[in-house]
C-alpha positions in Angstrom: -45.0 20.0 -21.1 -45.8 16.6 -22.6 -42.8 16.9 -24.9 -40.5 17.7 -21.9 -41.8 14.7 -20.0 -41.2 12.5 -23.1 -37.6 13.7 -23.4 -37.1 13.1 -19.7 -38.6 9.6 -20.0 -36.4 8.8 -23.0 -33.3 10.1 -21.3 -34.1 8.1 -18.1 -34.8 5.0 -20.2 -31.5 5.4 -21.9 -29.7 5.7 -18.6 -31.6 2.6 -17.3 -30.4 0.6 -20.3 -26.9 1.8 -19.9 -27.2 1.0 -16.1 -28.3 -2.5 -16.9 -25.5 -3.1 -19.3 -22.9 -1.8 -16.9 -24.5 -3.8 -14.1 -23.9 -7.0 -16.2 -20.4 -5.8 -16.8 -19.8 -5.4 -13.1 -21.3 -8.9 -12.3 -19.1 -10.6 -14.9 -15.8 -8.7 -14.3 -15.6 -7.9 -10.6 -14.3 -10.8 -8.6 -15.3 -9.6 -5.1 -19.0 -10.4 -4.6 -19.5 -7.4 -2.2 -18.2 -5.1 -4.9 -20.2 -6.6 -7.7 -23.4 -6.4 -5.6 -22.8 -2.8 -4.5 -22.1 -1.7 -8.1 -25.1 -3.7 -9.6 -27.6 -2.2 -7.1 -26.3 1.3 -7.7 -26.2 1.0 -11.5 -29.7 -0.4 -11.8 -31.5 2.0 -9.3 -29.4 5.2 -9.7 -27.8 5.1 -13.2 -27.3 8.8 -13.7 -24.9 8.9 -10.7 -23.6 5.3 -10.7 -22.7 4.9 -14.4 -20.2 7.8 -14.5 -18.7 6.6 -11.2 -18.4 3.0 -12.6 -16.6 4.2 -15.7 -14.1 5.9 -13.4 -13.8 3.5 -10.4 -15.3 0.3 -11.6 -12.3 -1.5 -13.2 -10.2 -3.6 -10.9 -7.5 -4.4 -13.4 -5.1 -1.7 -14.7 -5.0 -3.2 -18.2 -2.3 -0.8 -19.5 0.1 -2.0 -16.8 -0.8 -5.6 -17.2 -0.2 -5.3 -21.0 3.0 -3.5 -20.4 4.2 -6.2 -17.9 3.5 -8.9 -20.4 5.1 -7.1 -23.3 8.0 -6.1 -21.1 8.6 -9.6 -19.7 11.2 -10.3 -22.5 13.0 -7.0 -21.8 13.0 -7.5 -18.0 13.5 -11.3 -18.1 17.3 -11.1 -18.2 17.3 -8.7 -15.2 14.9 -11.0 -13.2 16.7 -14.2 -14.1 20.1 -12.8 -13.3 18.9 -11.4 -10.0 17.3 -14.7 -8.9 20.5 -16.5 -9.7 22.6 -14.0 -7.8 20.3 -14.2 -4.8 20.4 -18.0 -4.7 23.3 -18.2 -2.1 21.3 -15.9 0.2 18.0 -17.8 -0.1 16.3 -18.5 3.2 13.9 -21.3 3.8 10.8 -20.5 6.0 10.8 -22.9 8.9 7.7 -21.7 10.8 5.1 -22.0 8.0 4.0 -18.3 8.4 5.4 -17.2 5.1 5.1 -20.3 3.0 7.9 -20.9 0.5 5.6 -22.5 -2.1 3.2 -19.6 -1.8 5.9 -17.0 -2.3 7.2 -18.8 -5.3 3.7 -18.5 -6.9 3.2 -14.9 -5.8 6.6 -13.3 -6.5 9.7 -13.8 -8.5 12.2 -13.0 -5.7 12.7 -15.4 -2.7 13.0 -14.6 1.0 16.7 -13.9 1.5 19.1 -13.7 4.5 22.1 -11.5 5.2 20.2 -8.2 5.8 20.3 -5.4 8.3 16.9 -3.9 9.0 16.5 -0.7 11.1 13.0 0.1 12.4 12.4 3.9 12.0 9.5 4.8 14.3 8.7 8.4 13.4 9.0 11.0 10.6 12.1 12.7 11.9 14.1 9.5 12.1 13.0 8.5 8.7 13.8 11.7 7.0 17.1 12.2 8.8 18.2 8.7 7.7 16.9 9.3 4.1 18.5 12.7 3.7 21.8 11.5 5.1 21.9 8.7 2.5 20.9 11.0 -0.4 23.9 13.2 0.5 26.3 10.2 0.5 24.9 8.4 -2.6 27.7 7.8 -5.1 26.1 6.4 -8.3 22.3 6.6 -8.5 19.1 7.0 -6.5 15.8 5.4 -7.5 13.0 7.3 -5.7 9.3 6.6 -5.7 6.5 8.2 -3.6 2.8 8.3 -3.8 2.6 11.9 -2.4 5.2 14.6 -2.7 4.2 18.1 -1.4 5.7 21.4 -2.3 6.0 22.4 1.3 9.0 22.8 3.7 10.0 19.2 3.9 9.2 18.7 0.2 11.5 21.5 -0.8 14.3 20.2 1.4 13.8 16.8 -0.3 13.9 18.6 -3.6 17.1 20.4 -2.7 18.8 17.1 -1.6 18.0 15.5 -4.9 19.2 18.5 -6.9 22.5 18.5 -4.9 22.9 14.8 -5.6 22.3 15.3 -9.4 24.7 18.3 -9.4 27.6 16.1 -8.1 26.9 13.5 -10.8 24.5 11.0 -9.1 21.9 9.7 -11.5 18.5 10.4 -9.9 15.2 8.7 -11.1 12.1 10.0 -9.5 8.6 8.5 -9.9 5.5 10.0 -8.3 1.8 9.2 -8.5 -0.2 11.7 -10.5 -3.3 11.5 -8.3 -1.5 11.3 -4.9 0.7 14.2 -5.9 -1.9 16.2 -7.7 -0.9 19.4 -5.9 2.7 19.4 -6.9 3.6 22.5 -8.9 5.2 22.6 -12.4 7.9 24.8 -10.9 8.8 22.1 -8.4 9.2 19.5 -11.2 11.0 22.0 -13.5 13.7 22.7 -10.8 14.4 19.0 -10.5 14.6 18.5 -14.3 16.9 21.4 -14.8 19.3 19.8 -12.4 19.2 16.6 -14.4 16.8 14.5 -12.3 14.7 12.2 -14.5 11.2 12.8 -13.2 8.1 10.9 -14.3 4.6 10.6 -13.0 2.8 7.3 -12.7 -0.3 7.6 -14.8 -3.2 6.2 -12.9 -5.5 6.2 -16.0 -3.9 7.5 -19.2 -2.6 4.2 -20.3 -5.7 2.2 -19.3 -8.1 0.9 -21.9 -10.7 3.0 -20.1 -9.8 6.7 -20.8 -11.6 7.9 -17.7 -10.2 5.4 -15.3 -9.1 7.2 -12.2 -9.3 4.4 -9.6 -5.7 3.2 -9.5 -3.0 4.6 -7.3 0.7 3.8 -7.0 0.8 3.8 -3.3 4.4 2.7 -3.0 7.2 4.5 -1.1 10.6 3.3 -2.1 14.1 4.9 -2.1 17.1 2.9 -3.1 20.7 4.2 -3.0 23.3 2.6 -5.2 21.5 -0.8 -5.0 22.8 -1.2 -1.4 20.4 0.6 0.9 16.6 0.9 0.7 13.9 2.8 2.7 10.3 1.6 2.7 7.2 2.2 4.9 4.2 4.4 5.3 5.7 7.8 5.0 5.3 10.1 2.0 7.1 13.5 1.6 5.1 16.2 3.3 5.0 18.3 6.4 2.2 16.3 8.0 4.5 13.2 8.2 6.7 15.2 10.6 3.6 16.3 12.6 3.8 19.9 11.3 0.3 20.2 9.8 -1.7 22.3 12.3 -5.0 20.7 11.2 -3.8 17.1 11.6 -1.5 17.4 14.6 0.9 14.7 15.7 1.6 12.0 13.1 2.5 8.4 14.0 4.2 6.4 11.2 6.8 3.7 10.7 9.4 2.9 8.1 12.4 0.6 7.7 15.9 1.0 6.4 17.4 -2.2 4.8 20.9 -3.0 3.8 21.7 -6.4 2.2 20.5 -8.6 -0.7 16.8 -7.8 -0.1 17.4 -4.2 -1.3 17.4 -5.5 -4.8 13.8 -6.7 -4.4 12.8 -3.1 -3.7 14.8 -1.9 -6.7 13.1 -4.5 -8.9 9.6 -3.2 -7.8 10.7 0.3 -8.8 12.1 -0.9 -12.1 8.8 -2.5 -13.1 6.9 0.7 -12.5 9.6 2.8 -14.2 9.5 0.5 -17.3 5.7 0.8 -17.4 6.0 4.6 -17.5 9.0 5.1 -19.7 9.5 1.9 -21.6 13.2 2.0 -20.7 15.5 0.1 -18.3 18.1 2.3 -16.6 21.5 0.9 -15.9 21.4 -0.2 -12.2 23.5 -2.5 -10.0 22.1 -6.0 -9.5 24.9 -7.5 -7.4 23.8 -8.4 -3.9 25.7 -6.6 -1.2 25.6 -8.3 2.2 26.8 -6.2 5.1 30.2 -7.5 6.4 28.9 -7.7 9.9 25.6 -9.3 9.1 26.5 -12.6 10.6 23.6 -14.4 9.0 21.5 -11.3 9.2 17.8 -11.0 9.0 15.5 -12.8 6.5 13.7 -10.3 4.4 11.3 -10.3 1.5 10.2 -7.1 -0.3 6.7 -8.1 -1.7 5.1 -5.8 -4.2 1.4 -6.2 -5.1 -1.1 -4.5 -7.4 -4.0 -4.7 -9.7 -1.9 -6.1 -12.6 -1.1 -9.3 -10.6 -2.5 -12.6 -11.9 -3.3 -13.5 -8.3 -4.4 -11.3 -5.4 -0.8 -11.2 -4.0 -1.4 -9.0 -1.0 -4.6 -10.6 0.3 -3.4 -14.1 -0.2 -0.1 -13.5 1.6 -1.8 -12.0 4.7 -4.6 -14.6 4.7 -1.9 -17.3 4.8 -0.1 -15.7 7.7 -3.3 -15.1 9.6 -4.5 -18.7 9.1 -1.1 -20.1 10.2 -0.7 -18.0 13.2 -0.4 -19.8 16.6 -0.2 -17.2 19.3 -0.8 -13.6 18.2 -1.9 -11.3 15.4 -1.3 -7.6 16.0 -2.2 -5.1 13.3 -1.8 -1.3 13.1 -3.6 0.3 10.2 -5.1 3.7 9.6 -8.1 2.2 7.7 -10.1 -0.9 8.6 -12.6 -2.1 5.9 -11.7 -5.7 5.1 -13.6 -8.1 3.0 -15.5 -11.0 4.5 -12.6 -13.5 4.0 -10.0 -11.4 5.9 -12.5 -10.5 8.6 -13.4 -14.2 9.0 -9.7 -15.1 9.2 -9.2 -12.6 12.0 -12.3 -13.7 13.9 -11.4 -17.3 13.5 -8.0 -16.6 15.0 -9.6 -14.9 17.9 -12.0 -17.7 18.5 -9.1 -20.2 18.4 -7.7 -18.3 21.4 -5.0 -16.1 19.7 -4.3 -12.6 20.9 -5.8 -10.7 18.0 -5.5 -6.9 18.2 -6.3 -4.1 15.7 -4.9 -0.6 16.3 -6.8 2.1 14.5 -6.7 5.9 14.8 -9.0 7.8 17.1 -9.2 10.4 14.3 -8.3 9.5 10.7 -7.5 11.6 7.7 -10.2 9.8 5.5 -13.6 10.1 7.2 -15.4 7.6 4.8 -13.3 4.6 5.8 -13.2 5.8 9.4 -17.0 5.8 9.5 -17.1 2.3 7.9 -14.8 0.9 10.5 -17.4 1.4 13.2 -19.7 -1.1 11.6 -17.2 -3.9 12.2 -17.1 -3.5 16.0 -19.9 -6.0 16.7 -18.3 -8.7 14.5 -14.8 -8.2 15.9 -16.1 -8.3 19.4 -18.0 -11.5 18.9 -14.9 -13.0 17.3 -12.7 -12.1 20.3 -10.8 -9.5 18.3 -9.7 -6.5 20.4 -9.9 -3.1 18.7 -8.0 -0.1 20.0 -8.0 3.5 18.9 -4.7 5.5 19.1 -5.3 8.8 20.9 -2.2 11.1 20.6 -2.7 12.0 16.9 -3.0 10.5 13.4 -2.0 6.9 13.2 -0.7 6.2 9.7 1.6 3.2 10.2 0.9 -0.1 8.4 2.5 -2.8 10.6 1.6 -6.5 11.2 3.1 -8.7 13.9 2.4 -12.5 13.8 3.5 -14.7 16.6 7.1 -14.0 17.8 9.0 -14.2 14.5 7.2 -12.5 11.6 6.7 -8.8 11.2 5.7 -6.6 8.2 6.1 -2.9 7.6 4.8 -1.3 4.4 2.2 0.6 2.6 -0.8 -1.8 2.9 -3.9 -0.7 4.8 -6.4 -3.3 5.9 -9.0 -2.4 3.3 -10.2 -3.4 -0.2 -8.2 -0.7 -1.9 -4.8 -1.9 -0.6 -5.6 -5.6 -1.2 -7.0 -5.2 -4.7 -6.7 -1.8 -6.3 -3.5 0.0 -5.2 0.1 -0.8 -6.1 1.6 -1.5 -2.7 4.9 -2.8 -1.1 5.2 -4.9 2.0 8.5 -5.6 3.7 8.3 -9.0 5.3 10.9 -9.8 8.0 11.2 -13.2 9.5 13.5 -12.6 12.5 12.8 -13.0 16.2 14.8 -10.0 17.3 13.2 -7.7 14.8 9.7 -9.0 15.8 10.6 -8.2 19.4 11.4 -4.6 18.4 8.1 -4.4 16.6 6.4 -5.9 19.7 7.9 -3.2 22.0 6.9 -0.5 19.6 3.3 -1.6 19.4 3.1 -2.1 23.1 3.9 1.6 23.5 1.3 2.4 20.9 -1.3 0.3 22.7 -0.4 2.1 26.0 -1.4 5.4 24.3 -4.7 3.9 23.0 -8.1 3.0 24.4 -9.9 -0.2 23.8 -13.3 0.2 22.1 -16.3 -2.1 22.0 -19.5 -2.6 20.0 -21.4 0.0 22.1 -19.6 2.8 20.3 -21.6 1.6 17.2 -24.7 0.0 18.6 -25.5 2.9 21.0 -25.2 5.6 18.4 -28.1 7.2 16.5 -29.8 5.3 13.7 -28.5 7.9 11.3 -24.9 7.3 12.3 -25.3 3.5 12.1 -27.0 3.9 8.7 -24.1 6.1 7.4 -21.5 3.6 8.8 -23.2 0.7 7.1 -23.6 2.6 3.9 -19.9 3.5 3.8 -19.1 -0.2 4.6 -21.3 -1.3 1.7 -19.6 1.0 -0.7 -16.0 0.5 0.7 -15.3 -1.9 -2.2 -16.4 0.8 -4.6 -14.5 3.7 -3.1 
């Protein structure tokens, strides 16, 4: 018995030493104080559980991608420099301060450009109808990237469209995230490859310096046809995005179709990911194509962000827009677990008298973040920030409207993961008519929602509030 206790004591002591070492590592390497504190406490007081989790989830930089980007700069530099030069005649200057030309110049290689058509696609059927029609009419190539592809009815129709395109001589490049698409079958991939589709998975951990790193996701959804038309937004490829999953029910999502010079920004985001995975640069068109009837068109920026960025591209962009807003900030997001800086910016806007609204789902597909969102209700209420919950079904769209002239549609949720860990893409549109379309869309969504207040958190049981606060505490970790 004494020997057994000694062994247990030695093992626990070893775990404590490892916990202390990893706690120091967390404090030194994790930039977000909330994340560092959450990890340090867990690692010191519960090392057998926290240490393995830290090895998997603790890193906030995908070192393999960052190294690939630096080594690939010389290879991609001619493409980027040539593209910037070709986009120069379409460059648009932000005149309302919401975007910030100097900020964009520091965050991204590609400027805001005019001469674009942007179509707002407000549900899954419209998105897939538009996408499938373009796949059928593609002439030279398709660059396709999704976080999640399912081997279900809509996934197989998507597969058939890509196979048919490849059969008629269109070059097809398909990139999917290996964690998001973990359920995709080998047979599904084999069918694509047999047709000549070049299929690759984005490795979330295999090229990281930490061999067990599983924390990173490529959350982007991009399809570009012939360098002329692009689709981006919140939709992946699966039955649920058409509202066909009986367990999830109706699904509310939003995407955009872009034609014009800004399409090449989406294509560049794909190329950087493709280069990371394959080390190769496919032959693509980099000549801007402005629609003949654009008549000045809409000003658009496709802004990619991710854990390999030198700066926190996503968070800094939205913080700038929130702080410069004058009248309104409307946000639709399936997840709400912001850090203190973003929460403070929203509360400050509300206290300044702006119309600040956050639209969340009544029922979400990820219960941990859903639970954490309740713990913010007292703070949003005291900051004059109105929170609504969408009732008809799952709300998955990621849309932001600022004042009357700036709207974004993309893959970014209002949480730590989107701001710092995931690879994301945001379509930024500076155009009053497009903003009016987004306003009308969100007005309809708010009409099908109910406003919530702090009582939904404060009047719940102690156990519920403890669980909500715990999920909030660990939201930077998850």
